[in-house]
C-alpha positions in Angstrom: 141.4 -138.9 -32.8 143.9 -139.9 -35.2 145.7 -143.5 -34.9 148.8 -143.9 -34.3 149.7 -144.9 -37.6 148.8 -142.1 -39.7 150.7 -139.8 -36.8 153.8 -141.5 -37.0 153.9 -141.5 -41.3 153.2 -137.7 -41.2 156.5 -136.8 -38.8 158.2 -139.6 -40.8 157.2 -137.3 -44.4 157.3 -134.2 -42.5 161.1 -135.5 -40.7 162.0 -136.3 -44.6 160.9 -133.0 -46.1 163.2 -131.3 -43.6 165.9 -134.4 -44.5 165.8 -133.0 -48.1 166.0 -129.3 -47.5 168.9 -129.1 -45.0 170.7 -131.5 -47.9 169.4 -129.0 -50.4 170.9 -125.9 -47.8 173.9 -127.3 -47.4 174.3 -128.2 -51.2 173.9 -124.4 -52.3 176.3 -123.6 -49.3 178.5 -125.4 -50.2 178.2 -124.3 -54.0 178.6 -120.7 -52.7 181.3 -121.7 -50.1 183.5 -123.1 -53.4 182.2 -120.1 -55.5 183.8 -117.6 -53.0 187.0 -119.5 -53.0 187.7 -119.4 -56.5 186.9 -116.1 -56.7 189.4 -115.1 -53.5 192.0 -117.3 -56.1 191.4 -115.2 -58.8 191.4 -111.9 -56.6 194.7 -113.2 -54.7 196.7 -115.3 -56.4 200.1 -115.3 -53.8 198.5 -116.0 -51.0 196.4 -118.9 -53.2 199.4 -120.3 -54.2 200.8 -120.5 -50.7 197.7 -121.7 -49.1 198.0 -124.5 -52.1 201.0 -125.1 -50.9 200.6 -125.0 -47.6 197.9 -127.7 -47.5 200.2 -129.6 -49.6 202.8 -129.7 -46.9 200.0 -130.2 -44.4 198.4 -134.1 -46.9 202.1 -135.2 -46.7 203.0 -134.7 -43.7 199.5 -136.3 -42.2 199.8 -139.9 -41.3 196.9 -142.2 -42.4 
């Protein structure tokens, strides 16, 4: 029967690996999302300009 310490350190290691994997997947997702936005902006420049103006207006009226 393994002692308590070795089991906890194994669980910590497993959790760290899953956290690292989650961060890696999240970073990949965000890169893909940014790439998709850039592609959409190139394909639909008028809509991109409207979205930029709308975002700028939101940022101007946002209260810190």
